[in-house]
N, C-alpha and C positions, 0 to 999 in steps of 0.2 A: 484412397488408402495408405501409398507410399509414404503420402506427407504427413499423414496421423499418426504413423507407425516413428515417424523421426522426430516428431514433437515433444517437447517436455511431459506433458501430459501421459502420453504414452510409456515413456522413459520412467516415470514417477511409477505407473504401475506395474511395470516391470520390474522394480527394484522393488516394491512391496510383495509381487511373486516372486522373485529370487531368494529375497531374504527369509521369505517363510519358508520357501523350501530349503534352502541350507539349514537355516533352524530345523526344523523337521528331520533333515537327516542326522544330524548333528545329535540331535534330542534323541532318536530312536537310538543311536550308535550307543549314547550313554544308558539308555536302559538295557539294551544287551549286555552290556559290558557289567553293568552294575548287578542285573541276574546272574553273569556267570561267577562274580566275585561274592553275591549271597550264598550262593549255591555251596561255595565251600569253606564258610567261617564257621568256626564254633560257639554254639550256646554259651552266653556269658562274656564272649570276648565282645573288643571296642565296635568291632563291625556288625556284630548284632545287635548293639545298642544302637545302631545309629540306624541298621535296618527298623527296627521297631519304632524308632523315632518318626522316620519316614511314614510307616504303616499309621504310625495314631494322626499326623496329618493328615493323610492321604496322599497315595501315590501319583493320583492325577492331580491334583493340585501343586505337588512337588514338581513333576515334571512341565506341568502347565506353563509355572513359575520359569522356569528353564529354558523353556522353548520363548517368552516371552520375552526375556531377557537375551538371548542370543538374536533374536527377530530385530530388536533395539539395535543391537552392535549391528550386524549385519547392515541395517538398512544408514545407521551412521556413516559405516565406512564407504559405502555406496553413494551416499549424498557430498561426501567429501569433495569431489570434483565440482559440484554445482555450487557448495559453498567459495570457492576458488572463482567461480566465474562471477558470481555476486562482489567480491572483492573487487574484481578486475574493473567490472563495470562501474562500481562506486570510485575507483582512481581514475576512473576517464573521467566521468563528472565531475571529479575534484581539480581534475589536470582543464578542464574547460573552463571552471567558475574563474580558476586563478590566471585565465587567458591564454594557455599554451595550446595552441591550436596545432601543433605539430603533433602534440603528443598520440599514438595510434592503440587501441584498444586491440589484442588480440586475442582470443580463442581458436580453444581446436573444437568447439560444440558446434554439432550441424543443424541445430535448433533454433528455437526463437530466441535463446541467446547469443547466437552468432549474428541473427538478423538486429537485435538490439547493437550490440557491437558496430556492427557497419552503418547503421543508424548515426551513433554518435560521430564515428568517424568523419559522416559525410556532412554532419551539421557542422564539424570542426572545420572543416574544408571548405562548407559554404560559408562560415561567419569569418575565416581568416580570408577569403577572396573578396567578400563585401566590405569588410575594414578596410582591405587594401586599396579598393574603388574606390573609397569617401562614401560608400552609400549609407554610413552612419556618421553621426555627427561624433568626433573624441569624447565629447563631455557625456552621452548617453552611452557609449560603449560599456563600460564598468556597469552599467545598472542592466543592462541588455546581457551580459554574460550571468551576474548573480540570479537574475528573475531566470533565467535557461537554468542554471543550476539547480533553483530552486524547486521548478516546475518539474524536475527529473527526478530530485532526492525524496519527493513526498511520496509516490507510488516505490519506491525501491525500498524508503525505507519500512513500508508495510509488509513485504515482499520479505526482506531480512527479518523482521521481528517474526511473522510468521513461522517463519524457518528455524529461528533460533526457539520457539516454544516448541517446537517439532523434535529438535534435537536435547533440548534440554530436560525436557518432562518427561519422566520415564513412565508416567502413570497414565500417559494418553493411550486410547484404546485406537483400534483401526479405523475405524468409523471417524472418530476427532479428528484425526491425523488427515486423512483425506479429504476432510471437512477444510481443515486449516491449508491445506496443499491446494484445493481449488480456489480457494481465498486467493493465494499467492499467485497461482497461475493468471487470474483474470488480473491483479494487478499490475503483472511484468507485460499482458498484453497492453493493458491502458500505458504503460511506460512506453512501449513501442511505439504505438498511437502519436502519444503526445511529440515524441524525437520529431516525428516527420513535421504536425500542426504546428509546433511551437517556431520551425524557421519560418513559417508562411505569416505564423502572428507579428513576427516580429518587424516585417516589411509594413504593419497596418497603419496607416496614415488615417485618410479619410475615407476608404473603400471600406465594405461590408462584407463578414463571413459570406458565403455561400453554403444555406442550411437547408436541409431538408425535416420539413416537420412532418411528425407522426405523432400517434396518440401517445403519452407519456404518463406514467401511474409516479407520480411526484414521492406518492409515501413510500413506495417499494424502493426508488431511488434514495431517497433519504437513509432509509433502514440499512441498504446494502452499502452507503459511504462510512455511516456510522462503525458498522462492523466490521468494513475493511481500515480504517483510522484507527481502530483499538488499541493496538501495541503502541502508536504516537502517543494518544492520551494518557496511557498507562505510564508510560515513561518520563511523561510531567507529571504525575502523579493528580491528574484531574479525572473527574467523574463525569460521564457525560448522560444526560439524563433527558428520554425522548417524549414531548407530549405531540403527537403526530397523530392528525383524523385519517381513518384508512378512506383509501381509494380517491385520493384529492387527484384530479386528472386536467391536465393540460393539454396543447397541442407543442411540439417544439422537439427541437433535436437533442436528443437522450445523452450524447457526449458531451454538447457544449453546455448543458445546462449542468451535469455533473460537474464537468470542471469549476465552474461558479460555485456551488455549493462545497465544492471540496476544498476554493481557496479560501471561501468565507470561512469555513472549520479551521482550518490551518490558521489561519489568521488568529482565528480566537483561540485557540492553542499555543501561539506563540505569545500573543499578548495578555493571555488570560491565567498566567501561570499564579500570581498573585492571588487569585480565586481558587474555591474546591470545587466547580462543578463549572460545566459550559451546556447549554440550556439549548435545545432544537425544538421548536415549536411550529407547526403547520395545521393551518385549520381553513376555513373556506369561512368566506365575507363575501356577501351579494354575487357577482359573479366573478369574483376573482380568489385564485389560490393566495394564501399569505403565507412566507416562510419565515421565520425569525430566528436566525444564529445569534445567542447571547452571551457573553463572558462578563466576569465580574474581576478581570482583572485591572490594568493601565487603561487611564482614561484618554480620549481624545481630545485636544486643547479646542476649545471654541473656535479661533482661529485656524483649525487645521480642517475643520470638520468640510467648509465648502468646499475644499481640493481635493480630499481623499479619492477621489475618482479621476483625478487628472494624470494623463500620463505621465512618469517618473517623479509624482510627487510624492517627496518621504518626511513633509512633515519636520518635527523636533530632530534635528542632525544628532545627539547623542542618542537618543532613543533608535534612530535607525541605524547607526553603528553599532550600539547593542544587540541588535535583534536581525541584523540583516537582512533587511526588508528591502526590495529592489524600486518597488513604487510602480510597478507595471500591472501586476496581478488583478488589480482593484478597476483599473482602466481596461482591462479585458473584459472582467465581469460584466462590466458596467455597459461595455457594448455588443455582449450576446445577449444581455435582459432586454434593451432596447429593441434589438432584433426580431425579440420575441413579443414585441409590443407592449412591455412590461415596465417598473421602474425598480429602481434598489435607491435605498434610502440608508443612513446611518444616524443613530442619537447617542449620546453619551454623557455620561454625569458619573458623581462619586459614586453611585451603586450599581451601574452596570453601562455596558456597550451591547448597542442592538442595530445589528444588520437585518435588514428588513427587504424583502422580493416579493413585489406583486405581480403575478400571473393570470393572465385569461383563464378560467376553471373550464375544463371541457367534460360534461357529464358521461360518465360511463355507460355507453349502453350493451 
């Protein structure tokens, strides 16, 4: 119970409650002052005209509007420290991407944000120690750092996107705010898990992940990822189209499969900016669940296609530098899918680029 009270979710609920309470008290005070003032105004005066105008609109609507405005302002002020936390974490990731392993993220928060900051600091220390011991080849160090920063930045961008929507869109209702905050909270939890997971992934040579397979609803997973990545696609002016068969089931590790499809969607966003749409298709064929992520932007050259799932393979150097790609994400995705006894392939032509994942389907009982 004590841990929950210190959590970000509990603080968000508390800030909603406090902003509503303060707004209610201030609105009530304004109502009392208005009543006292209107009792002294003369008929035909400016004050009387204002009172009649408000009466025409409706007292309830006017003071409800005042209440909502004050609620937004109070919530915005209460949220400002967390915006600072996001900025500090983002700076920490940038410093890590630049190879500054001595930079430390310092937060005064005692909730999940402090845990994320500590994870970033531990990852920096581990990478510094590993590089000093020569555990990584110098030629692959830069690739490793960029990939790490990319994997951290993806969920952080979603969190920042939804927080920005909440702070800037004054028309949002309380229910919508809570919905967006829940998504941001879940995404921040995934960010925390990635920080611990990524360091172990960078050590991967020939060994496999240790995975725990449970029945996974692939359809629900894809819908969730599409919603979480909405701010990223919107920023790129891309429209996500979904053609997903209901209740596609498989046996697997939900977190690792989410990483695969998040990586494919991020790649589609990165290289599909020349197109207008990104498509997610999911359907069952025989005993397989087939998931396709399609973009209509940059093509993959024929000579690159056989190697795109190789570790640190980045293909065209100009394309790599422009898009800031590390060459590790697809290698990791392939390893995850193979451990699920599935396959992942890619096809590319002038019309579209298709990444296809095939997993053994499991009937929902």
